[in-house]
TORBASE-454839 format. One line per field, with one value per residue (C-alpha): residue in three letters; x, y, z; residue number from 0. Coordinates in steps of 0.05 Angstrom, whole numbers, plus 5000, padded with zeros to 4 digits. Each point is the difference from the previous one (the first is absolute). Example, Ala and Ser with C-alpha at 12.3 -4.5 7.8 and 13.67 -1.06 7.14 Angstrom:
residues 2
resn = ALA	SER;
xx = 5246	5027;
yy = 4910	5069;
zz = 5156	4987;
resi = 0	1;
***
This chain:
residues 632
resn = MET	THR	PRO	ALA	MET	VAL	PRO	TRP	LEU	SER	ILE	ARG	ARG	ALA	ILE	ARG	GLU	ALA	GLN	GLU	ALA	LEU	ARG	ARG	ALA	GLY	VAL	GLY	GLU	ALA	ARG	VAL	VAL	PRO	THR	LYS	SER	LEU	SER	PHE	GLY	ILE	VAL	THR	SER	THR	SER	ALA	PHE	GLU	GLU	ALA	ARG	GLU	LYS	GLY	LEU	ASP	ALA	MET	THR	HIS	ALA	GLU	ALA	VAL	ALA	VAL	ARG	THR	ARG	GLU	HIS	VAL	GLY	GLY	LEU	ILE	ALA	ASP	VAL	ARG	ALA	ALA	HIS	PRO	GLY	TYR	VAL	ASN	PHE	PHE	PRO	ASP	TRP	ARG	ARG	PHE	SER	GLU	SER	VAL	VAL	LYS	GLY	VAL	LEU	GLU	ASP	VAL	GLY	SER	PHE	LEU	TYR	GLU	GLY	LEU	ASP	ASP	GLY	GLU	VAL	VAL	VAL	GLU	HIS	THR	SER	VAL	ASN	PRO	ASN	LYS	ALA	LEU	HIS	VAL	GLY	HIS	ALA	ARG	ASN	VAL	CYS	ILE	GLY	ASP	THR	ILE	PHE	ARG	LEU	MET	SER	LYS	ALA	GLY	ARG	LYS	VAL	LEU	VAL	ILE	ASN	TYR	VAL	ASP	ASP	SER	GLY	ALA	GLN	MET	ALA	GLU	LEU	LEU	LEU	GLY	PHE	MET	GLU	LEU	GLY	PHE	ASP	LEU	ASN	PRO	PRO	GLU	GLY	THR	ARG	PHE	ASP	GLU	TYR	CYS	GLY	ASP	THR	VAL	TYR	VAL	GLU	VAL	ASN	ARG	ARG	ALA	LYS	VAL	ASP	ARG	ASP	ILE	GLU	ALA	LYS	ARG	ARG	ARG	VAL	THR	ARG	GLU	LEU	GLU	ASP	ARG	GLY	SER	ARG	ALA	PHE	ARG	LEU	SER	ARG	GLU	ILE	ALA	LEU	ARG	VAL	LEU	ARG	ASP	GLN	LEU	ARG	THR	CYS	TYR	ARG	LEU	GLY	ALA	ARG	TYR	ASP	MET	LEU	VAL	ARG	GLU	SER	ASP	VAL	VAL	ALA	SER	GLY	LEU	TRP	GLU	GLU	ALA	PHE	ASN	MET	LEU	LYS	ALA	SER	GLY	ALA	VAL	TYR	ALA	ALA	ASP	ARG	GLY	SER	LYS	ALA	GLY	CYS	TRP	VAL	ALA	ASP	LEU	SER	ASP	HIS	PRO	VAL	LEU	SER	LYS	GLU	GLY	ASP	GLU	VAL	LEU	VAL	LYS	SER	ASP	GLY	SER	THR	THR	TYR	VAL	ALA	ARG	ASP	ILE	ALA	PHE	ALA	LEU	TRP	LYS	LEU	GLY	LYS	SER	LYS	THR	GLU	LEU	LYS	PHE	SER	LEU	TRP	GLU	VAL	ARG	ASP	GLY	ARG	THR	THR	TYR	ILE	SER	SER	ASP	ASP	GLY	ILE	PRO	ALA	ARG	PRO	GLU	SER	PRO	LYS	ILE	VAL	ILE	THR	VAL	VAL	ASP	SER	ARG	GLN	ARG	ARG	PRO	GLN	GLU	VAL	VAL	ARG	HIS	ALA	ILE	SER	LYS	LEU	GLY	VAL	ASP	ALA	HIS	ARG	TYR	VAL	HIS	TYR	SER	TYR	GLU	PRO	VAL	LEU	LEU	SER	LYS	ARG	SER	ALA	GLU	ALA	LEU	GLY	ALA	LYS	ALA	GLU	ARG	GLY	ALA	ILE	LYS	MET	SER	GLY	ARG	GLU	GLY	ILE	TYR	PHE	LYS	VAL	GLU	GLU	VAL	LEU	ASN	LYS	LEU	VAL	GLU	VAL	ALA	THR	ARG	GLU	THR	ALA	ALA	ARG	ARG	PRO	GLU	TRP	SER	ALA	GLY	LYS	VAL	ARG	ASP	VAL	ALA	GLU	GLU	ILE	ALA	VAL	GLY	ALA	PHE	ARG	TYR	GLY	MET	LEU	LYS	VAL	ASP	SER	ASP	LYS	GLN	ILE	VAL	PHE	ASP	ILE	GLU	ASP	SER	LEU	ARG	LEU	GLU	GLY	ASP	THR	GLY	PRO	TYR	LEU	GLN	TYR	THR	VAL	VAL	ARG	ALA	LYS	LYS	ILE	LEU	MET	LYS	ALA	GLU	GLU	THR	GLY	LEU	GLU	PRO	SER	PRO	ALA	PRO	VAL	GLU	GLY	LEU	THR	ASP	GLU	GLU	MET	ARG	LEU	VAL	ARG	GLU	VAL	SER	ILE	VAL	PRO	LEU	THR	ILE	GLU	ASP	ALA	VAL	GLY	THR	LEU	ARG	ILE	ARG	SER	LEU	VAL	THR	GLN	ALA	ARG	THR	LEU	ALA	THR	LEU	PHE	ASN	GLU	PHE	TYR	GLU	ASN	CYS	PRO	VAL	ILE	GLY	GLY	GLY	PRO	ASN	ALA	ASN	PHE	ARG	LEU	GLY	LEU	VAL	ALA	ALA	TYR	VAL	ARG	VAL	GLN	GLY	GLU	LEU	MET	GLU	MET	LEU	GLY	VAL	PRO	VAL	LEU	ASP	GLU	LEU;
xx = 9786	4994	4964	5067	5024	4939	5013	4929	4961	4970	4968	5035	5065	4976	4981	5068	5035	4958	5014	5075	4999	4963	5048	5060	4964	4998	4927	5015	4949	4950	4933	4988	4935	4969	4962	4926	5009	5056	4996	5037	5052	5006	5017	4996	5024	4970	5064	5018	4931	5004	5071	4978	4942	5046	5050	4948	5021	4958	4983	5000	5066	5032	4974	5028	5068	4998	4979	5060	5049	4967	5002	5076	4998	4948	5014	4978	4924	4992	5011	4974	4979	4950	4966	4924	4950	4994	5070	5006	5063	4980	5044	4990	5027	5040	4941	5041	5041	4941	4955	5054	5011	4927	4985	5065	4988	4931	5020	5063	4970	4931	5005	5063	4972	4937	5020	5075	5018	4935	5006	4990	4974	4938	4930	4936	4935	4933	4941	4931	4981	4926	4956	4988	4924	4988	5025	5046	4965	5031	5016	5044	5031	5030	5039	5022	5023	5038	5034	5019	5028	5043	5026	5015	5035	5043	5018	5022	5041	5039	4965	4985	4925	4957	4926	4949	4924	4971	4937	4953	4964	4983	4960	4927	4988	5023	4952	4943	5014	5002	4932	4971	5026	4993	4934	4963	5005	5040	5031	5076	4995	4982	4951	5027	5044	5010	5069	5004	5028	4942	4949	5027	5002	4940	4951	5020	5034	4948	4942	5030	5006	4930	4971	5041	4961	4935	5024	5034	5024	5047	5048	5004	5013	5055	5035	4996	5029	5055	5021	4997	5047	5055	4993	5039	4965	4930	4953	4997	5076	5004	4944	5029	5067	4966	4958	5058	5045	4946	4987	5074	5012	4947	5025	5071	4974	4978	5065	5040	4956	5022	5073	5013	5043	5015	5054	4962	4926	4996	4936	4981	4975	5072	5029	4953	5019	5075	5013	5022	4954	5022	5072	4982	4956	5057	5046	4949	4989	5074	5010	4943	4964	4935	4962	4941	4942	4963	4946	4954	4974	5067	5002	5026	5034	5073	5012	5056	5026	4997	5011	5066	4975	4988	4936	4974	5002	4943	4956	5010	5040	4988	4971	5042	4970	4926	4973	4980	5072	4991	5048	4982	5023	5048	5034	5008	5026	5054	5022	5000	5038	5056	5001	5004	5057	5039	4995	4961	5030	4935	5002	4935	4997	4987	4981	5002	4939	5019	5053	4975	5040	5064	4982	4988	4946	4994	4941	5003	4983	5002	5056	5041	5071	5016	5016	5003	5031	5072	5008	4969	5019	4928	4931	4944	4928	4949	4934	4949	4997	4945	5055	5045	4992	5008	5062	5029	4987	5040	5058	4999	4998	5059	5040	4991	5034	5062	4981	5012	4928	5023	5012	4925	4961	4925	4986	4933	4950	4930	4943	4963	4930	4945	4974	4927	4986	5034	4970	4930	5014	5011	4935	5030	4977	5052	4967	5065	5043	5053	4989	5042	4998	4970	5013	4945	4949	5027	5015	5064	5029	5041	5067	4982	4937	5037	5057	4950	4964	5066	5018	4933	5013	5073	4979	4950	5049	5059	4958	4976	5071	5031	4950	5057	5015	4973	4948	5050	5053	4947	4979	5072	5016	4934	5016	5067	4966	4949	5052	5040	4939	4979	5068	5015	4932	5017	5069	4990	4968	5044	4994	4977	4940	4937	4983	4928	4989	4951	4988	4986	5062	5043	4984	5032	5062	5021	5030	5037	5000	5044	4982	5028	5069	4991	4981	5062	5047	4968	5006	5074	5011	4969	5054	5054	4971	4995	5071	5026	4966	5033	5069	5002	5045	4991	5053	5006	5033	4963	5034	4967	4962	4940	4928	4960	4963	5065	5029	4938	4997	5075	4994	4940	5035	5060	4961	4966	5056	4988	4925	5013	5051	4949	4945	5045	5016	4931	4953	4963	4982	4952	5063	5014	4931	5012	5068	4974	4943	5045	5050	4944	4974	5068	5013	4935	5020	5067	4965	4955	5057	5063	4998	5049	5000	5025	5012	5064	5068	4971	4960	5048	4999	4925	4996	5046	4956	4938	5035	5020	4928	4974	5049	4990	4924	4998	5035	4952	4939	5027	5006	4928	4975	4975	5014	5048	4970	5033	4937	4934;
yy = 3591	5075	5043	5027	4930	4983	5022	4996	5044	5031	5066	5005	4997	5054	5043	4992	5016	5063	5022	4990	5039	5057	5000	5004	5057	5038	4989	4963	4955	4994	4965	4956	4962	4961	5040	4992	4997	4975	5065	5030	4945	4945	5041	5074	5051	5065	5021	5052	5031	5003	5028	5054	5020	5007	5043	5041	4974	4984	4926	4978	5035	4970	4930	5004	5019	4943	4951	5021	4990	4935	4970	4999	4951	4948	4930	4930	4997	5075	5025	5072	5057	5053	5059	5006	5053	5028	4978	4925	4963	4935	4939	4956	4929	4959	4955	4940	5001	5018	4946	4948	5020	4993	4935	4968	5019	4968	4936	4987	5013	5031	4999	5043	5045	5015	4995	5011	5054	4999	4998	4935	4991	4972	5026	4983	5006	4992	4994	4968	5001	4987	4984	4924	5007	5004	4984	5050	5052	5044	5054	4951	4977	5069	4991	4930	5020	5061	4963	4940	5045	5036	4932	4979	5066	4999	4927	5009	5061	4955	5015	4947	5008	4975	5000	5004	4992	5029	4961	5042	4944	5038	5061	5021	4970	4932	5007	5016	4938	4958	5026	4966	4932	5009	5038	4997	4926	4999	4932	4997	4961	5041	4975	4950	5033	5065	5021	5013	5071	5018	4969	5039	5067	4995	4966	5000	5068	5036	4969	5019	5072	5000	4975	5050	5056	4975	4964	5045	4939	4981	5057	4980	4929	5022	5038	4939	4954	5051	4997	4924	4998	5026	4938	4946	4947	5021	4965	5063	5001	4926	5008	5063	4965	4944	5046	5048	4943	4972	5069	5015	4936	5020	5072	4975	4957	5064	5035	4942	5001	5073	4978	5027	4964	5010	4983	5014	5000	5041	4993	5061	4956	4974	5070	5020	4938	5006	5058	5042	5057	5000	5008	5056	5034	5001	5030	5054	5018	5003	5047	5045	4987	4982	5027	4980	5048	5023	5045	5008	4945	4963	4997	4933	4985	4996	5048	5012	5071	5031	5072	5005	4972	5054	4969	4949	5051	5038	4938	4981	4947	4926	4951	4937	4967	5011	5013	4927	4978	4974	5021	5034	4974	5059	4978	4930	5028	5039	4937	4959	5054	4996	4924	5006	5050	4953	5049	4954	4948	4961	4941	4973	4925	4967	4931	4972	5018	4970	4993	5024	5005	4994	5058	4985	5038	5004	5020	5030	4950	4987	4949	5011	5023	5072	5046	5073	5044	5019	5072	5015	5062	5015	4975	5012	4995	4998	5028	5046	5076	4996	4977	5060	5032	4935	4983	5069	4992	4935	5035	5057	4953	4958	5063	5018	4934	5018	4962	5033	5009	5001	4925	4991	5013	5003	4982	5035	4987	5024	4951	4965	5026	4967	5032	5020	4944	4947	5024	4997	4930	4981	5032	5063	5071	5043	5067	5038	4955	4956	4974	4968	4926	4974	4933	5012	5012	4947	5052	4976	4955	4942	4989	4928	5018	5053	4952	4945	5047	5022	4926	4989	5057	4979	4927	5018	5044	4951	4940	5038	5020	4933	4945	4949	5008	4953	5026	4995	5042	5052	5004	5007	5056	5034	5000	5035	5050	5014	5010	5046	5041	5006	5018	5050	5033	5007	5030	5046	5056	5043	4980	5070	4994	4960	4941	5000	4926	4980	4926	5007	5043	4952	4944	5036	4965	5053	5069	5023	4931	4944	4955	5053	4989	4925	5004	5041	4951	4940	5038	5011	4927	4976	5040	4967	4931	5013	5027	4938	4957	5041	5001	5075	5019	5062	5053	5062	5042	5033	4999	5062	5060	4991	5016	5046	4940	4964	5061	5012	4928	4998	5065	4974	4935	5042	5041	4942	4995	5073	4987	4941	5040	5056	4952	4968	5068	5032	4940	5030	4932	5029	5023	4926	4993	5061	4974	4932	5029	5049	4945	4956	5056	5015	4927	4995	5060	4966	4935	5034	5039	4959	4928	4954	4937	5023	5069	5014	5019	5017	4935	4970	5064	5004	4929	5019	5060	4955	4952	5059	5025	4932	4997	5071	5000	4932	5028	5059	4954	4954	5061	5019	4929	4996	4928	4993	4953	4960	4995	5037;
zz = 7463	5007	4948	4975	4983	4958	4928	4976	5048	4937	5015	5067	4962	4952	5060	5031	4934	4992	5072	4990	4935	5032	5059	4953	4963	5066	5020	5064	5035	4944	5005	4940	4987	4943	4948	4988	4924	4956	4960	5060	5003	5052	5062	5017	5051	5025	5035	4948	5005	5076	4997	4951	5044	5060	4962	4962	4932	4940	5011	4928	4983	5062	4984	4929	5028	5050	4945	4957	5058	5022	4930	5004	5058	4979	4976	5015	4995	4987	4929	5000	5046	4981	5034	4999	5020	5053	5023	5002	4981	4965	4988	4939	5000	4952	4986	4979	5065	5044	4971	5006	5073	5017	4964	5021	5072	5001	4963	5040	5069	5006	5076	5001	4946	5040	5073	5007	5051	5039	5076	5037	5071	5034	4987	5037	4960	5035	4954	4991	5075	4987	5060	5000	4995	4925	4930	4967	4958	4946	5051	5039	4935	4987	5065	4981	4931	5025	5057	4958	4945	5051	5023	4929	4984	5063	4992	4928	5022	5047	5065	5052	5009	5057	4982	5057	5000	5064	5018	5042	5036	5064	4979	4999	4931	5026	5059	4952	4960	5063	5020	4940	5021	5076	5005	4933	4987	4936	4983	4998	4935	4938	4948	4949	4948	5041	5025	5075	4991	4953	5047	5059	4963	4954	5047	5074	5006	4957	5039	5068	4977	4971	5066	5040	4967	5031	5063	5051	5040	4943	5017	5073	4980	4952	5056	5045	4947	4985	5073	5000	4941	5046	5044	4965	5042	4980	4951	4959	4991	4982	4949	4971	4991	4961	4957	4986	4976	4954	4970	4995	4960	4949	4997	4986	4943	4967	5015	4972	4938	4991	5007	5070	5051	5074	5051	5065	5018	5065	5039	5040	5057	5007	4998	5057	5042	4987	5045	4941	5019	5073	4978	4952	5052	5051	4948	4982	5073	5014	4941	5020	4934	5035	5060	5043	4986	5062	4970	4941	4954	5004	5077	5024	4934	4981	4943	4949	5006	4930	5022	4963	4934	4948	4973	5050	5057	4967	5002	5073	5037	4986	5050	5006	5062	5015	5070	5006	4988	4929	4946	4935	4933	4995	5063	4973	4934	5038	5036	4936	4963	5051	4991	4924	5007	5044	5059	5047	5046	4998	4952	4970	4992	4933	4975	4929	4959	4933	4947	4933	4935	5040	5047	5074	5037	5075	5045	5070	5054	5075	4999	4937	4989	5022	4941	4981	4945	5012	4981	4932	4962	4987	5022	4950	5025	4944	5025	4969	5008	5052	5048	4986	5069	5040	4959	5012	5074	4997	4965	5050	5060	4977	4985	5074	5016	4960	4937	4933	4976	4928	5007	5010	4936	4995	4927	4994	4944	4986	5008	4943	4984	4961	4937	4997	4951	5042	5066	4971	4974	5073	5021	5030	4987	4966	4990	4997	4958	5032	5071	5054	5009	5065	5031	5051	4945	4953	4946	4967	4946	5026	4967	4985	4961	4960	4983	4982	4952	4970	4990	4964	4952	4988	4990	4946	4963	5007	4978	4939	4982	5016	4982	4998	5074	5053	5048	5057	4963	4982	5073	5025	4952	5014	5075	4988	4954	5054	5055	4954	4983	5073	5029	4946	5012	5074	4987	4940	5041	5045	5073	5019	4953	5011	4956	4976	4988	4946	4990	4925	4987	5041	4951	4941	4975	4950	5007	5062	5031	5025	4941	4953	5033	4996	4927	4980	5035	4966	4934	5013	5020	4935	4963	5041	4986	4925	4998	5034	4947	4945	5033	5010	5059	5044	5001	5045	4946	4943	4931	4971	5026	5044	4984	5046	5028	5016	5034	5042	5024	5016	5039	5039	5018	5023	5050	5035	5052	5019	5007	5046	5041	5008	5020	5053	5030	4995	5000	4941	4972	4948	4963	4987	4969	4956	4980	4981	4960	4963	4985	4972	4956	4971	4987	4961	4959	4987	4982	4949	4966	5008	4974	5033	4958	4933	5029	4961	5030	5068	5007	5052	5040	4997	5025	5058	5015	5002	5048	5044	5000	5022	5058	5025	4992	5033	5061	5004	4994	5054	5046	4985	5009	4928	4977	4941	4948	4945	4957	4992;
resi = 0	1	2	3	4	5	6	7	8	9	10	11	12	13	14	15	16	17	18	19	20	21	22	23	24	25	26	27	28	29	30	31	32	33	34	35	36	37	38	39	40	41	42	43	44	45	46	47	48	49	50	51	52	53	54	55	56	57	58	59	60	61	62	63	64	65	66	67	68	69	70	71	72	73	74	75	76	77	78	79	80	81	82	83	84	85	86	87	88	89	90	91	92	93	94	95	96	97	98	99	100	101	102	103	104	105	106	107	108	109	110	111	112	113	114	115	116	117	118	119	120	121	122	123	124	125	126	127	128	129	130	131	132	133	134	135	136	137	138	139	140	141	142	143	144	145	146	147	148	149	150	151	152	153	154	155	156	157	158	159	160	161	162	163	164	165	166	167	168	169	170	171	172	173	174	175	176	177	178	179	180	181	182	183	184	185	186	187	188	189	190	191	192	193	194	195	196	197	198	199	200	201	202	203	204	205	206	207	208	209	210	211	212	213	214	215	216	217	218	219	220	221	222	223	224	225	226	227	228	229	230	231	232	233	234	235	236	237	238	239	240	241	242	243	244	245	246	247	248	249	250	251	252	253	254	255	256	257	258	259	260	261	262	263	264	265	266	267	268	269	270	271	272	273	274	275	276	277	278	279	280	281	282	283	284	285	286	287	288	289	290	291	292	293	294	295	296	297	298	299	300	301	302	303	304	305	306	307	308	309	310	311	312	313	314	315	316	317	318	319	320	321	322	323	324	325	326	327	328	329	330	331	332	333	334	335	336	337	338	339	340	341	342	343	344	345	346	347	348	349	350	351	352	353	354	355	356	357	358	359	360	361	362	363	364	365	366	367	368	369	370	371	372	373	374	375	376	377	378	379	380	381	382	383	384	385	386	387	388	389	390	391	392	393	394	395	396	397	398	399	400	401	402	403	404	405	406	407	408	409	410	411	412	413	414	415	416	417	418	419	420	421	422	423	424	425	426	427	428	429	430	431	432	433	434	435	436	437	438	439	440	441	442	443	444	445	446	447	448	449	450	451	452	453	454	455	456	457	458	459	460	461	462	463	464	465	466	467	468	469	470	471	472	473	474	475	476	477	478	479	480	481	482	483	484	485	486	487	488	489	490	491	492	493	494	495	496	497	498	499	500	501	502	503	504	505	506	507	508	509	510	511	512	513	514	515	516	517	518	519	520	521	522	523	524	525	526	527	528	529	530	531	532	533	534	535	536	537	538	539	540	541	542	543	544	545	546	547	548	549	550	551	552	553	554	555	556	557	558	559	560	561	562	563	564	565	566	567	568	569	570	571	572	573	574	575	576	577	578	579	580	581	582	583	584	585	586	587	588	589	590	591	592	593	594	595	596	597	598	599	600	601	602	603	604	605	606	607	608	609	610	611	612	613	614	615	616	617	618	619	620	621	622	623	624	625	626	627	628	629	630	631;
***
């Protein structure tokens, strides 16, 4: 069904009606957008102001004239047109028709109401991609929550989404972990009650790095083990494969707890062995995108030519193959980018990893089934801002191979810092406020410990509020509250801003938090349950005039499709958080001022509006990964 065939596209329909009225009034291609306040109507246009400026006319006088002409051509959802300083033309709705359009649209088909008209197509999202040598800390969790929210958004919008977790099991950090088991005598079995990923990261990895500061031989041994990792027949490779799988299983337990899911787990060691880089390297050489350096510090290396890039050229060319023949991670990223884009003839092999909640996950292997993406419209790689240059090198390199670089998106985000208070709680010095987390130093909060502390807080509060509940039910609800609080905290800050994580602040369950959304939906569901008991039926149409609270809530529900459409196109997922929070706030204002049961002539409509809120807010919360609860 096309957007034009859907009668209830709410504010989109109001926008189209306003545009048509302006066109018939002689304005032409007018830009119409939702207003920020209902005192200015439901939608507004600056076209008259812009036209007046171009013609040297008084903007307000011209806008008034346009409003008078436009008023003759409105109908449907639009009831009136007025000019406003300094030259806006504002459109006011017929609230009865507009409200009925919105509520009816949601109640009849919330999917069509929110997602109709969005483009389809395949999307590849790569996220998480944590080295398999440690447990996930809160910095990694920002990546997981962003990547999984993008997957949820795109899936609900009708895209076919392939989710990839790139497992870097062949780098220096893996070699450092192996040293602990191969050279320093650490047992492969962690102490009783300790997860393997935590044991590797908190004990083995930290101790190897501590000893490296006083033992110069450690660095030489690390380089040796790194070279051995490239030999798939070596003891180092076999051991790394075993350790990486054990760590990965524990890491994924945390990711699953956060609500994430994956289609492919791609091990870097398999990418290296597949011949993917050799294919990409030949393509780069044939295109002239790389050259063999014969002088200076890069002599003997193969280097990406960045001389024609407006920014990267100022920072120097990028080494892809070192003088000893080993590849850099940027080189491997270029090859993997081509594979994700469906531009490589090399097919990685995959074997079944697991089937979880109806979703099948595969892992790269030596003897699995060949597979690769077909030709996705867009590939989104979620990686923090410290990788901005390497990711731009990837985009530049693939563009030299004839690939539209706009199809490869680096979703950049700023890292998570520790507050002074939290850093000092871990034994770190924080003289200048927030500090960076450090896996080598063991200065970080693990996701599991933060979630467990959130569960403790939520359990106490839920048990006190619901003494009649069983301990198991309290624990289950507390877990969902904890996940909602954690994910919301990771998503509510713009991706281009750092998160300063404070363990005490993270445990708050009131205010600008995920539990606030959960609470408002439970509040709304209670109204629906009580109405069912009394026999009150929902209706999309109001009988009498609307209160300010009703109008504001209707209007906010109506613009959610626009928010989703914008998020799909721009990937500004924080807008979804803002939308959900605003919707919850307006619902609570409605709840306090507009009784439903016994609410007079508009009681049925108010019940319909409550039901519409539950459905729309539920969709937003599912996108954000904030669990929707029935009781609290």
